[in-house]
Each structure stands twice: as structure tokens, then as C-alpha cells.
PDB file of N, CA, C and O in Angstrom, chain B, residues numbered from 101:
ATOM      1  N   MET B 101      -1.245  11.863   2.041  1.00  0.00           N
ATOM      2  CA  MET B 101      -0.128  10.950   2.037  1.00  0.00           C
ATOM      3  C   MET B 101       0.008  10.373   3.446  1.00  0.00           C
ATOM      4  O   MET B 101      -0.134  11.084   4.441  1.00  0.00           O
ATOM      5  N   PHE B 102       0.286   9.071   3.508  1.00  0.00           N
ATOM      6  CA  PHE B 102       0.549   8.467   4.796  1.00  0.00           C
ATOM      7  C   PHE B 102       1.556   7.341   4.630  1.00  0.00           C
ATOM      8  O   PHE B 102       1.879   6.935   3.514  1.00  0.00           O
ATOM      9  N   ARG B 103       2.036   6.854   5.735  1.00  0.00           N
ATOM     10  CA  ARG B 103       3.107   5.871   5.772  1.00  0.00           C
ATOM     11  C   ARG B 103       2.562   4.526   6.245  1.00  0.00           C
ATOM     12  O   ARG B 103       1.735   4.469   7.155  1.00  0.00           O
ATOM     13  N   TYR B 104       3.031   3.444   5.622  1.00  0.00           N
ATOM     14  CA  TYR B 104       2.682   2.089   6.037  1.00  0.00           C
ATOM     15  C   TYR B 104       3.976   1.403   6.444  1.00  0.00           C
ATOM     16  O   TYR B 104       4.910   1.303   5.648  1.00  0.00           O
ATOM     17  N   ASN B 105       4.028   0.935   7.672  1.00  0.00           N
ATOM     18  CA  ASN B 105       5.199   0.221   8.171  1.00  0.00           C
ATOM     19  C   ASN B 105       4.911  -1.276   8.156  1.00  0.00           C
ATOM     20  O   ASN B 105       4.021  -1.748   8.864  1.00  0.00           O
ATOM     21  N   ALA B 106       5.654  -2.013   7.358  1.00  0.00           N
ATOM     22  CA  ALA B 106       5.459  -3.460   7.267  1.00  0.00           C
ATOM     23  C   ALA B 106       6.023  -4.138   8.512  1.00  0.00           C
ATOM     24  O   ALA B 106       7.029  -3.713   9.078  1.00  0.00           O
ATOM     25  N   ASP B 107       5.337  -5.208   8.916  1.00  0.00           N
ATOM     26  CA  ASP B 107       5.835  -5.968  10.072  1.00  0.00           C
ATOM     27  C   ASP B 107       6.304  -7.362   9.671  1.00  0.00           C
ATOM     28  O   ASP B 107       6.698  -8.159  10.523  1.00  0.00           O
ATOM     29  N   GLY B 108       6.261  -7.654   8.378  1.00  0.00           N
ATOM     30  CA  GLY B 108       6.749  -8.931   7.886  1.00  0.00           C
ATOM     31  C   GLY B 108       5.724 -10.042   7.889  1.00  0.00           C
ATOM     32  O   GLY B 108       6.026 -11.151   7.447  1.00  0.00           O
ATOM     33  N   THR B 109       4.512  -9.780   8.377  1.00  0.00           N
ATOM     34  CA  THR B 109       3.468 -10.813   8.400  1.00  0.00           C
ATOM     35  C   THR B 109       2.477 -10.639   7.256  1.00  0.00           C
ATOM     36  O   THR B 109       1.494 -11.376   7.181  1.00  0.00           O
ATOM     37  N   GLU B 110       2.712  -9.684   6.368  1.00  0.00           N
ATOM     38  CA  GLU B 110       1.801  -9.411   5.260  1.00  0.00           C
ATOM     39  C   GLU B 110       1.759 -10.587   4.292  1.00  0.00           C
ATOM     40  O   GLU B 110       2.779 -11.207   3.990  1.00  0.00           O
ATOM     41  N   THR B 111       0.553 -10.876   3.815  1.00  0.00           N
ATOM     42  CA  THR B 111       0.395 -11.880   2.763  1.00  0.00           C
ATOM     43  C   THR B 111       0.593 -11.162   1.428  1.00  0.00           C
ATOM     44  O   THR B 111       0.866  -9.962   1.409  1.00  0.00           O
ATOM     45  N   ASN B 112       0.462 -11.868   0.335  1.00  0.00           N
ATOM     46  CA  ASN B 112       0.620 -11.237  -0.970  1.00  0.00           C
ATOM     47  C   ASN B 112      -0.547 -11.661  -1.856  1.00  0.00           C
ATOM     48  O   ASN B 112      -0.603 -12.828  -2.244  1.00  0.00           O
ATOM     49  N   PRO B 113      -1.472 -10.785  -2.191  1.00  0.00           N
ATOM     50  CA  PRO B 113      -1.492  -9.355  -1.846  1.00  0.00           C
ATOM     51  C   PRO B 113      -1.906  -9.128  -0.394  1.00  0.00           C
ATOM     52  O   PRO B 113      -2.437 -10.015   0.274  1.00  0.00           O
ATOM     53  N   PHE B 114      -1.643  -7.908   0.064  1.00  0.00           N
ATOM     54  CA  PHE B 114      -2.019  -7.535   1.426  1.00  0.00           C
ATOM     55  C   PHE B 114      -2.859  -6.272   1.386  1.00  0.00           C
ATOM     56  O   PHE B 114      -2.800  -5.506   0.424  1.00  0.00           O
ATOM     57  N   THR B 115      -3.640  -6.058   2.433  1.00  0.00           N
ATOM     58  CA  THR B 115      -4.553  -4.918   2.488  1.00  0.00           C
ATOM     59  C   THR B 115      -3.930  -3.775   3.283  1.00  0.00           C
ATOM     60  O   THR B 115      -3.370  -3.976   4.360  1.00  0.00           O
ATOM     61  N   VAL B 116      -4.042  -2.574   2.725  1.00  0.00           N
ATOM     62  CA  VAL B 116      -3.653  -1.352   3.428  1.00  0.00           C
ATOM     63  C   VAL B 116      -4.948  -0.629   3.786  1.00  0.00           C
ATOM     64  O   VAL B 116      -5.752  -0.316   2.908  1.00  0.00           O
ATOM     65  N   ASN B 117      -5.144  -0.371   5.049  1.00  0.00           N
ATOM     66  CA  ASN B 117      -6.330   0.350   5.514  1.00  0.00           C
ATOM     67  C   ASN B 117      -6.026   1.835   5.637  1.00  0.00           C
ATOM     68  O   ASN B 117      -4.940   2.229   6.062  1.00  0.00           O
ATOM     69  N   PHE B 118      -7.001   2.649   5.260  1.00  0.00           N
ATOM     70  CA  PHE B 118      -6.853   4.093   5.417  1.00  0.00           C
ATOM     71  C   PHE B 118      -6.940   4.476   6.892  1.00  0.00           C
ATOM     72  O   PHE B 118      -7.595   3.789   7.676  1.00  0.00           O
ATOM     73  N   PRO B 119      -6.289   5.558   7.267  1.00  0.00           N
ATOM     74  CA  PRO B 119      -6.426   6.043   8.650  1.00  0.00           C
ATOM     75  C   PRO B 119      -7.873   6.390   8.999  1.00  0.00           C
ATOM     76  O   PRO B 119      -8.290   6.254  10.149  1.00  0.00           O
ATOM     77  N   ALA B 120      -8.636   6.840   7.997  1.00  0.00           N
ATOM     78  CA  ALA B 120     -10.070   7.148   8.163  1.00  0.00           C
ATOM     79  C   ALA B 120     -10.766   6.783   6.856  1.00  0.00           C
ATOM     80  O   ALA B 120     -10.176   6.891   5.782  1.00  0.00           O
ATOM     81  N   ALA B 121     -12.014   6.354   6.950  1.00  0.00           N
ATOM     82  CA  ALA B 121     -12.765   5.972   5.753  1.00  0.00           C
ATOM     83  C   ALA B 121     -12.899   7.157   4.802  1.00  0.00           C
ATOM     84  O   ALA B 121     -13.026   8.303   5.232  1.00  0.00           O
ATOM     85  N   ARG B 122     -12.868   6.865   3.511  1.00  0.00           N
ATOM     86  CA  ARG B 122     -13.015   7.902   2.492  1.00  0.00           C
ATOM     87  C   ARG B 122     -14.486   8.033   2.114  1.00  0.00           C
ATOM     88  O   ARG B 122     -15.289   7.145   2.400  1.00  0.00           O
ATOM     89  N   ALA B 123     -14.830   9.133   1.476  1.00  0.00           N
ATOM     90  CA  ALA B 123     -16.216   9.394   1.085  1.00  0.00           C
ATOM     91  C   ALA B 123     -16.648   8.531  -0.099  1.00  0.00           C
ATOM     92  O   ALA B 123     -17.826   8.196  -0.221  1.00  0.00           O
ATOM     93  N   SER B 124     -15.693   8.163  -0.981  1.00  0.00           N
ATOM     94  CA  SER B 124     -16.034   7.354  -2.147  1.00  0.00           C
ATOM     95  C   SER B 124     -14.804   6.563  -2.586  1.00  0.00           C
ATOM     96  O   SER B 124     -13.718   6.707  -2.026  1.00  0.00           O
ATOM     97  N   VAL B 125     -15.003   5.733  -3.595  1.00  0.00           N
ATOM     98  CA  VAL B 125     -13.885   4.962  -4.153  1.00  0.00           C
ATOM     99  C   VAL B 125     -13.323   5.626  -5.405  1.00  0.00           C
ATOM    100  O   VAL B 125     -12.583   4.994  -6.159  1.00  0.00           O
ATOM    101  N   ASN B 126     -13.659   6.867  -5.629  1.00  0.00           N
ATOM    102  CA  ASN B 126     -13.183   7.615  -6.781  1.00  0.00           C
ATOM    103  C   ASN B 126     -11.837   8.269  -6.448  1.00  0.00           C
ATOM    104  O   ASN B 126     -11.748   9.481  -6.252  1.00  0.00           O
ATOM    105  N   TYR B 127     -10.793   7.432  -6.388  1.00  0.00           N
ATOM    106  CA  TYR B 127      -9.452   7.916  -6.061  1.00  0.00           C
ATOM    107  C   TYR B 127      -8.400   7.092  -6.783  1.00  0.00           C
ATOM    108  O   TYR B 127      -8.674   5.998  -7.277  1.00  0.00           O
ATOM    109  N   ASN B 128      -7.213   7.629  -6.835  1.00  0.00           N
ATOM    110  CA  ASN B 128      -6.052   6.950  -7.400  1.00  0.00           C
ATOM    111  C   ASN B 128      -5.025   6.797  -6.287  1.00  0.00           C
ATOM    112  O   ASN B 128      -4.888   7.679  -5.441  1.00  0.00           O
ATOM    113  N   VAL B 129      -4.298   5.674  -6.285  1.00  0.00           N
ATOM    114  CA  VAL B 129      -3.308   5.412  -5.237  1.00  0.00           C
ATOM    115  C   VAL B 129      -1.950   5.151  -5.876  1.00  0.00           C
ATOM    116  O   VAL B 129      -1.844   4.446  -6.879  1.00  0.00           O
ATOM    117  N   GLN B 130      -0.913   5.733  -5.276  1.00  0.00           N
ATOM    118  CA  GLN B 130       0.465   5.440  -5.665  1.00  0.00           C
ATOM    119  C   GLN B 130       1.183   4.926  -4.421  1.00  0.00           C
ATOM    120  O   GLN B 130       1.105   5.527  -3.350  1.00  0.00           O
ATOM    121  N   VAL B 131       1.875   3.816  -4.580  1.00  0.00           N
ATOM    122  CA  VAL B 131       2.614   3.216  -3.474  1.00  0.00           C
ATOM    123  C   VAL B 131       4.091   3.204  -3.837  1.00  0.00           C
ATOM    124  O   VAL B 131       4.471   2.726  -4.906  1.00  0.00           O
ATOM    125  N   THR B 132       4.918   3.729  -2.948  1.00  0.00           N
ATOM    126  CA  THR B 132       6.353   3.794  -3.177  1.00  0.00           C
ATOM    127  C   THR B 132       7.073   3.139  -2.012  1.00  0.00           C
ATOM    128  O   THR B 132       6.750   3.399  -0.853  1.00  0.00           O
ATOM    129  N   LEU B 133       8.046   2.292  -2.313  1.00  0.00           N
ATOM    130  CA  LEU B 133       8.878   1.700  -1.276  1.00  0.00           C
ATOM    131  C   LEU B 133       9.903   2.743  -0.875  1.00  0.00           C
ATOM    132  O   LEU B 133      10.822   3.054  -1.633  1.00  0.00           O
ATOM    133  N   LEU B 134       9.738   3.275   0.318  1.00  0.00           N
ATOM    134  CA  LEU B 134      10.630   4.327   0.799  1.00  0.00           C
ATOM    135  C   LEU B 134      11.949   3.737   1.266  1.00  0.00           C
ATOM    136  O   LEU B 134      13.022   4.241   0.936  1.00  0.00           O
ATOM    137  N   ARG B 135      11.854   2.664   2.037  1.00  0.00           N
ATOM    138  CA  ARG B 135      13.068   2.052   2.549  1.00  0.00           C
ATOM    139  C   ARG B 135      12.854   0.555   2.702  1.00  0.00           C
ATOM    140  O   ARG B 135      11.992   0.125   3.468  1.00  0.00           O
ATOM    141  N   PRO B 136      13.640  -0.248   1.972  1.00  0.00           N
ATOM    142  CA  PRO B 136      13.563  -1.687   2.220  1.00  0.00           C
ATOM    143  C   PRO B 136      14.363  -2.031   3.467  1.00  0.00           C
ATOM    144  O   PRO B 136      15.415  -1.444   3.722  1.00  0.00           O
ATOM    145  N   ALA B 137      13.859  -2.985   4.243  1.00  0.00           N
ATOM    146  CA  ALA B 137      14.564  -3.424   5.446  1.00  0.00           C
ATOM    147  C   ALA B 137      15.881  -4.097   5.074  1.00  0.00           C
ATOM    148  O   ALA B 137      16.884  -3.939   5.770  1.00  0.00           O
ATOM    149  N   ALA B 138      15.873  -4.836   3.991  1.00  0.00           N
ATOM    150  CA  ALA B 138      17.099  -5.451   3.474  1.00  0.00           C
ATOM    151  C   ALA B 138      17.396  -4.776   2.139  1.00  0.00           C
ATOM    152  O   ALA B 138      16.701  -3.836   1.754  1.00  0.00           O
ATOM    153  N   ASN B 139      18.390  -5.232   1.453  1.00  0.00           N
ATOM    154  CA  ASN B 139      18.735  -4.628   0.162  1.00  0.00           C
ATOM    155  C   ASN B 139      17.948  -5.241  -0.981  1.00  0.00           C
ATOM    156  O   ASN B 139      18.429  -5.306  -2.113  1.00  0.00           O
ATOM    157  N   VAL B 140      16.734  -5.692  -0.681  1.00  0.00           N
ATOM    158  CA  VAL B 140      15.889  -6.294  -1.708  1.00  0.00           C
ATOM    159  C   VAL B 140      14.823  -5.288  -2.101  1.00  0.00           C
ATOM    160  O   VAL B 140      13.926  -4.989  -1.312  1.00  0.00           O
ATOM    161  N   LEU B 141      14.914  -4.763  -3.320  1.00  0.00           N
ATOM    162  CA  LEU B 141      13.898  -3.849  -3.812  1.00  0.00           C
ATOM    163  C   LEU B 141      12.692  -4.655  -4.263  1.00  0.00           C
ATOM    164  O   LEU B 141      12.826  -5.772  -4.763  1.00  0.00           O
ATOM    165  N   LYS B 142      11.527  -4.082  -4.082  1.00  0.00           N
ATOM    166  CA  LYS B 142      10.288  -4.766  -4.416  1.00  0.00           C
ATOM    167  C   LYS B 142       9.457  -3.893  -5.346  1.00  0.00           C
ATOM    168  O   LYS B 142       9.330  -2.687  -5.137  1.00  0.00           O
ATOM    169  N   ASP B 143       8.897  -4.511  -6.366  1.00  0.00           N
ATOM    170  CA  ASP B 143       7.944  -3.812  -7.221  1.00  0.00           C
ATOM    171  C   ASP B 143       6.582  -3.934  -6.564  1.00  0.00           C
ATOM    172  O   ASP B 143       6.151  -5.034  -6.220  1.00  0.00           O
ATOM    173  N   LEU B 144       5.910  -2.822  -6.390  1.00  0.00           N
ATOM    174  CA  LEU B 144       4.607  -2.785  -5.734  1.00  0.00           C
ATOM    175  C   LEU B 144       3.561  -2.291  -6.712  1.00  0.00           C
ATOM    176  O   LEU B 144       3.815  -1.372  -7.491  1.00  0.00           O
ATOM    177  N   SER B 145       2.381  -2.900  -6.674  1.00  0.00           N
ATOM    178  CA  SER B 145       1.282  -2.426  -7.509  1.00  0.00           C
ATOM    179  C   SER B 145      -0.030  -2.543  -6.742  1.00  0.00           C
ATOM    180  O   SER B 145      -0.238  -3.474  -5.963  1.00  0.00           O
ATOM    181  N   VAL B 146      -0.899  -1.580  -6.981  1.00  0.00           N
ATOM    182  CA  VAL B 146      -2.221  -1.560  -6.356  1.00  0.00           C
ATOM    183  C   VAL B 146      -3.164  -2.422  -7.188  1.00  0.00           C
ATOM    184  O   VAL B 146      -3.187  -2.316  -8.414  1.00  0.00           O
ATOM    185  N   VAL B 147      -3.931  -3.264  -6.533  1.00  0.00           N
ATOM    186  CA  VAL B 147      -4.932  -4.084  -7.208  1.00  0.00           C
ATOM    187  C   VAL B 147      -6.150  -3.193  -7.440  1.00  0.00           C
ATOM    188  O   VAL B 147      -6.903  -2.911  -6.508  1.00  0.00           O
ATOM    189  N   SER B 148      -6.343  -2.756  -8.670  1.00  0.00           N
ATOM    190  CA  SER B 148      -7.366  -1.740  -8.967  1.00  0.00           C
ATOM    191  C   SER B 148      -8.777  -2.192  -8.604  1.00  0.00           C
ATOM    192  O   SER B 148      -9.618  -1.353  -8.281  1.00  0.00           O
ATOM    193  N   THR B 149      -9.053  -3.465  -8.646  1.00  0.00           N
ATOM    194  CA  THR B 149     -10.396  -3.955  -8.319  1.00  0.00           C
ATOM    195  C   THR B 149     -10.639  -4.043  -6.813  1.00  0.00           C
ATOM    196  O   THR B 149     -11.733  -4.407  -6.382  1.00  0.00           O
ATOM    197  N   SER B 150      -9.631  -3.715  -6.017  1.00  0.00           N
ATOM    198  CA  SER B 150      -9.761  -3.849  -4.565  1.00  0.00           C
ATOM    199  C   SER B 150     -10.077  -2.530  -3.851  1.00  0.00           C
ATOM    200  O   SER B 150     -10.199  -2.512  -2.626  1.00  0.00           O
ATOM    201  N   LEU B 151     -10.210  -1.437  -4.589  1.00  0.00           N
ATOM    202  CA  LEU B 151     -10.419  -0.132  -3.958  1.00  0.00           C
ATOM    203  C   LEU B 151     -11.744  -0.092  -3.200  1.00  0.00           C
ATOM    204  O   LEU B 151     -12.796  -0.390  -3.764  1.00  0.00           O
ATOM    205  N   THR B 152     -11.688   0.274  -1.937  1.00  0.00           N
ATOM    206  CA  THR B 152     -12.884   0.466  -1.119  1.00  0.00           C
ATOM    207  C   THR B 152     -12.735   1.786  -0.371  1.00  0.00           C
ATOM    208  O   THR B 152     -11.697   2.441  -0.457  1.00  0.00           O
ATOM    209  N   ILE B 153     -13.765   2.169   0.356  1.00  0.00           N
ATOM    210  CA  ILE B 153     -13.651   3.406   1.144  1.00  0.00           C
ATOM    211  C   ILE B 153     -12.754   3.200   2.361  1.00  0.00           C
ATOM    212  O   ILE B 153     -12.328   4.170   2.988  1.00  0.00           O
ATOM    213  N   ASN B 154     -12.464   1.939   2.700  1.00  0.00           N
ATOM    214  CA  ASN B 154     -11.642   1.649   3.873  1.00  0.00           C
ATOM    215  C   ASN B 154     -10.197   1.296   3.557  1.00  0.00           C
ATOM    216  O   ASN B 154      -9.350   1.317   4.450  1.00  0.00           O
ATOM    217  N   GLY B 155      -9.901   0.973   2.303  1.00  0.00           N
ATOM    218  CA  GLY B 155      -8.539   0.602   1.953  1.00  0.00           C
ATOM    219  C   GLY B 155      -8.446  -0.045   0.596  1.00  0.00           C
ATOM    220  O   GLY B 155      -9.366   0.059  -0.215  1.00  0.00           O
ATOM    221  N   PHE B 156      -7.334  -0.715   0.344  1.00  0.00           N
ATOM    222  CA  PHE B 156      -7.051  -1.317  -0.953  1.00  0.00           C
ATOM    223  C   PHE B 156      -5.992  -2.393  -0.765  1.00  0.00           C
ATOM    224  O   PHE B 156      -5.346  -2.474   0.280  1.00  0.00           O
ATOM    225  N   ASP B 157      -5.824  -3.220  -1.798  1.00  0.00           N
ATOM    226  CA  ASP B 157      -4.821  -4.281  -1.757  1.00  0.00           C
ATOM    227  C   ASP B 157      -3.599  -3.893  -2.577  1.00  0.00           C
ATOM    228  O   ASP B 157      -3.695  -3.190  -3.583  1.00  0.00           O
ATOM    229  N   VAL B 158      -2.445  -4.373  -2.116  1.00  0.00           N
ATOM    230  CA  VAL B 158      -1.172  -4.145  -2.797  1.00  0.00           C
ATOM    231  C   VAL B 158      -0.513  -5.493  -3.060  1.00  0.00           C
ATOM    232  O   VAL B 158      -0.463  -6.356  -2.184  1.00  0.00           O
ATOM    233  N   GLU B 159      -0.009  -5.661  -4.280  1.00  0.00           N
ATOM    234  CA  GLU B 159       0.776  -6.842  -4.616  1.00  0.00           C
ATOM    235  C   GLU B 159       2.244  -6.449  -4.642  1.00  0.00           C
ATOM    236  O   GLU B 159       2.598  -5.344  -5.054  1.00  0.00           O
ATOM    237  N   SER B 160       3.091  -7.365  -4.199  1.00  0.00           N
ATOM    238  CA  SER B 160       4.525  -7.116  -4.154  1.00  0.00           C
ATOM    239  C   SER B 160       5.259  -8.221  -4.903  1.00  0.00           C
ATOM    240  O   SER B 160       4.829  -9.375  -4.899  1.00  0.00           O
ATOM    241  N   SER B 161       6.363  -7.864  -5.544  1.00  0.00           N
ATOM    242  CA  SER B 161       7.158  -8.849  -6.279  1.00  0.00           C
ATOM    243  C   SER B 161       7.966  -9.739  -5.346  1.00  0.00           C
ATOM    244  O   SER B 161       8.484 -10.774  -5.764  1.00  0.00           O
ATOM    245  N   ALA B 162       8.072  -9.341  -4.089  1.00  0.00           N
ATOM    246  CA  ALA B 162       8.781 -10.135  -3.077  1.00  0.00           C
ATOM    247  C   ALA B 162       8.090  -9.903  -1.735  1.00  0.00           C
ATOM    248  O   ALA B 162       7.403  -8.900  -1.541  1.00  0.00           O
ATOM    249  N   GLU B 163       8.280 -10.834  -0.826  1.00  0.00           N
ATOM    250  CA  GLU B 163       7.656 -10.690   0.487  1.00  0.00           C
ATOM    251  C   GLU B 163       8.157  -9.432   1.182  1.00  0.00           C
ATOM    252  O   GLU B 163       9.336  -9.087   1.110  1.00  0.00           O
ATOM    253  N   LEU B 164       7.222  -8.748   1.864  1.00  0.00           N
ATOM    254  CA  LEU B 164       7.636  -7.605   2.665  1.00  0.00           C
ATOM    255  C   LEU B 164       8.312  -8.107   3.929  1.00  0.00           C
ATOM    256  O   LEU B 164       7.980  -9.174   4.445  1.00  0.00           O
ATOM    257  N   GLU B 165       9.258  -7.331   4.418  1.00  0.00           N
ATOM    258  CA  GLU B 165       9.993  -7.688   5.619  1.00  0.00           C
ATOM    259  C   GLU B 165       9.696  -6.686   6.717  1.00  0.00           C
ATOM    260  O   GLU B 165       9.321  -5.544   6.449  1.00  0.00           O
ATOM    261  N   ASN B 166       9.865  -7.118   7.939  1.00  0.00           N
ATOM    262  CA  ASN B 166       9.705  -6.219   9.074  1.00  0.00           C
ATOM    263  C   ASN B 166      10.669  -5.041   8.891  1.00  0.00           C
ATOM    264  O   ASN B 166      11.877  -5.236   8.756  1.00  0.00           O
ATOM    265  N   GLY B 167      10.138  -3.845   8.887  1.00  0.00           N
ATOM    266  CA  GLY B 167      10.954  -2.648   8.699  1.00  0.00           C
ATOM    267  C   GLY B 167      10.827  -2.002   7.336  1.00  0.00           C
ATOM    268  O   GLY B 167      11.288  -0.876   7.146  1.00  0.00           O
ATOM    269  N   ASP B 168      10.205  -2.696   6.365  1.00  0.00           N
ATOM    270  CA  ASP B 168       9.949  -2.045   5.076  1.00  0.00           C
ATOM    271  C   ASP B 168       8.988  -0.884   5.308  1.00  0.00           C
ATOM    272  O   ASP B 168       8.037  -1.003   6.081  1.00  0.00           O
ATOM    273  N   ILE B 169       9.236   0.225   4.642  1.00  0.00           N
ATOM    274  CA  ILE B 169       8.386   1.404   4.777  1.00  0.00           C
ATOM    275  C   ILE B 169       7.832   1.770   3.407  1.00  0.00           C
ATOM    276  O   ILE B 169       8.579   1.939   2.443  1.00  0.00           O
ATOM    277  N   LEU B 170       6.503   1.890   3.337  1.00  0.00           N
ATOM    278  CA  LEU B 170       5.828   2.281   2.106  1.00  0.00           C
ATOM    279  C   LEU B 170       5.187   3.642   2.314  1.00  0.00           C
ATOM    280  O   LEU B 170       4.580   3.902   3.352  1.00  0.00           O
ATOM    281  N   MET B 171       5.327   4.501   1.326  1.00  0.00           N
ATOM    282  CA  MET B 171       4.631   5.780   1.338  1.00  0.00           C
ATOM    283  C   MET B 171       3.435   5.650   0.407  1.00  0.00           C
ATOM    284  O   MET B 171       3.564   5.216  -0.737  1.00  0.00           O
ATOM    285  N   ILE B 172       2.264   6.036   0.922  1.00  0.00           N
ATOM    286  CA  ILE B 172       1.010   5.907   0.190  1.00  0.00           C
ATOM    287  C   ILE B 172       0.505   7.308  -0.138  1.00  0.00           C
ATOM    288  O   ILE B 172       0.278   8.120   0.759  1.00  0.00           O
ATOM    289  N   ASN B 173       0.331   7.585  -1.426  1.00  0.00           N
ATOM    290  CA  ASN B 173      -0.208   8.863  -1.862  1.00  0.00           C
ATOM    291  C   ASN B 173      -1.585   8.601  -2.489  1.00  0.00           C
ATOM    292  O   ASN B 173      -1.707   7.813  -3.427  1.00  0.00           O
ATOM    293  N   VAL B 174      -2.602   9.260  -1.969  1.00  0.00           N
ATOM    294  CA  VAL B 174      -3.967   9.080  -2.460  1.00  0.00           C
ATOM    295  C   VAL B 174      -4.445  10.397  -3.073  1.00  0.00           C
ATOM    296  O   VAL B 174      -4.362  11.456  -2.450  1.00  0.00           O
ATOM    297  N   GLU B 175      -4.942  10.308  -4.298  1.00  0.00           N
ATOM    298  CA  GLU B 175      -5.425  11.491  -5.010  1.00  0.00           C
ATOM    299  C   GLU B 175      -6.897  11.307  -5.348  1.00  0.00           C
ATOM    300  O   GLU B 175      -7.276  10.332  -5.997  1.00  0.00           O
ATOM    301  N   ASP B 176      -7.719  12.241  -4.908  1.00  0.00           N
ATOM    302  CA  ASP B 176      -9.146  12.222  -5.264  1.00  0.00           C
ATOM    303  C   ASP B 176      -9.277  12.562  -6.753  1.00  0.00           C
ATOM    304  O   ASP B 176      -8.578  13.434  -7.268  1.00  0.00           O
ATOM    305  N   LEU B 177     -10.174  11.866  -7.422  1.00  0.00           N
ATOM    306  CA  LEU B 177     -10.371  12.083  -8.853  1.00  0.00           C
ATOM    307  C   LEU B 177     -11.562  12.977  -9.154  1.00  0.00           C
ATOM    308  O   LEU B 177     -11.909  13.170 -10.320  1.00  0.00           O
ATOM    309  N   THR B 178     -12.185  13.520  -8.136  1.00  0.00           N
ATOM    310  CA  THR B 178     -13.322  14.409  -8.367  1.00  0.00           C
ATOM    311  C   THR B 178     -12.951  15.845  -8.117  1.00  0.00           C
ATOM    312  O   THR B 178     -13.790  16.734  -8.264  1.00  0.00           O
TER     313      THR B 178
END
């Protein structure tokens, strides 16, 4: 599990890079909005075709703002 701090410059979708490269793309990702910077909740989803050993893409229902905090949980499927 790791934390992603948005700076408000993210495009939609945007790429989240892993702290270190993974051994394979055989993993599942869950993204949770821990704290919105404003009172705007956002639906987040991982773009399943974007999984790489270095990261993945996330789509958001609204633009991320500086201060939004996402918690990323990665589960190996092997």
C-alpha cells in the first residue's frame, strides 16, 4: 500500500508510478480517495489495459485538486 498526493496538474486519465518496478503485471489495484482537498468526492477507476511493471492509469469523475490524497493498494495475483 502506498499514498499518492495529487498536485492538481493531473490529466484525466493520469498515470500513477510505483515506488519501485514490479516483477510482473499480474496484479490487482484498488484506489481509494482518502481525503478530497475540497468537498468534491470523486469516483476513481483503474484503466485495466494500462497496467505495467512501472505503474498504471487512473480515471477520475472530476479533476483532482492539489491536496487530494489517494491510497493505492496493490495485490499480487500469483
